[in-house]
N, C-alpha and C positions, 0 to 999 in steps of 0.2 A: 288382452284374446293369445287363445293355449296355438300354438306351433305341434301341426300334424306333426310324428314316426317320419323320421326323414323318408322313410320306403316309399312308405302314402302318397306325401306331396310332391316324392316323384314322378311316381304316376299322374298326379294333378299336374304339374308341369308339363307330360307330356300331351297331352289328352289337348291341353288348354294349345303347346303348340302347336299341332295335329292341324286345327281349323286358319292356321297364318298365312297369310303369303311369305315369299322370300321378305318384297318388302317386309312389308311388318315385324320378320320374326329377326332380321336386322335393325331396329329402330330397336325395339326387346334389350340386342345384344348388348348395343353403341347404349340404353340405359344403365343398363348394371355394371357395362363397366366407365359407362364417366361418376356411379357411385363409387364404384371402390377406387380410381382413379380420385376421387377430391372426400377420401379418408373420409366417406360418410357410414362407411358398414361398419356395425364393430366387431370385436376377436370373435367374436363364437357366432357369428353369425360368414364366418367368408365362407367356409364349407356350401352354403346354401350358395351364395354368388355363386361359385364358380358351377356348382352341379349345374343350376338352372340356365346359368351360361352355354354351358356344356348343351343344352337338352335344347338352346337353338341353335348353335352352330354343328348341331346333330341334325335337326334336320334343315338350316339353310342347304348344306353337304345332300342330302335325303334330295330332296327339290330342284336342285342341279343339277343331281346324274340322271332324274327322270328326261329334265329338258335335254340335257345332251346324250341322251338313251333317242330320244324323238325328232333330232336336228338330222332330217334330212341332206344326205350329201352331195351334190352334185355335180356332176363330171365336168370340167371344165371345157371341153369343145365341144359335149352335143346338148350342156346342161340342164340335162335330163337325169333323174337320180340317179343315185347309185345300184347298180342290181334288178335298175326295169327297161337297162337297155333292153333294145329287142336285136338280132342279127337282116340285118339285112342284104 
């Protein structure tokens, strides 16, 4: 099986990562890290594994940033969303 050029492989990895949940991306990243820690990756493949892991990490960060932007902050005194308070 031939390995596609690195730029094409990165595109494929990004497309695959886009459909993963945060948890799935973390599991995939953890599996890559385990392979690297167990010395199961040939020296010639280290860069590819690093880039693949970076894509999973970027996907996780993007999902966290989106979630953070969607979190509603509540006023501790009124327990109403900040920005939606009415002046009485």
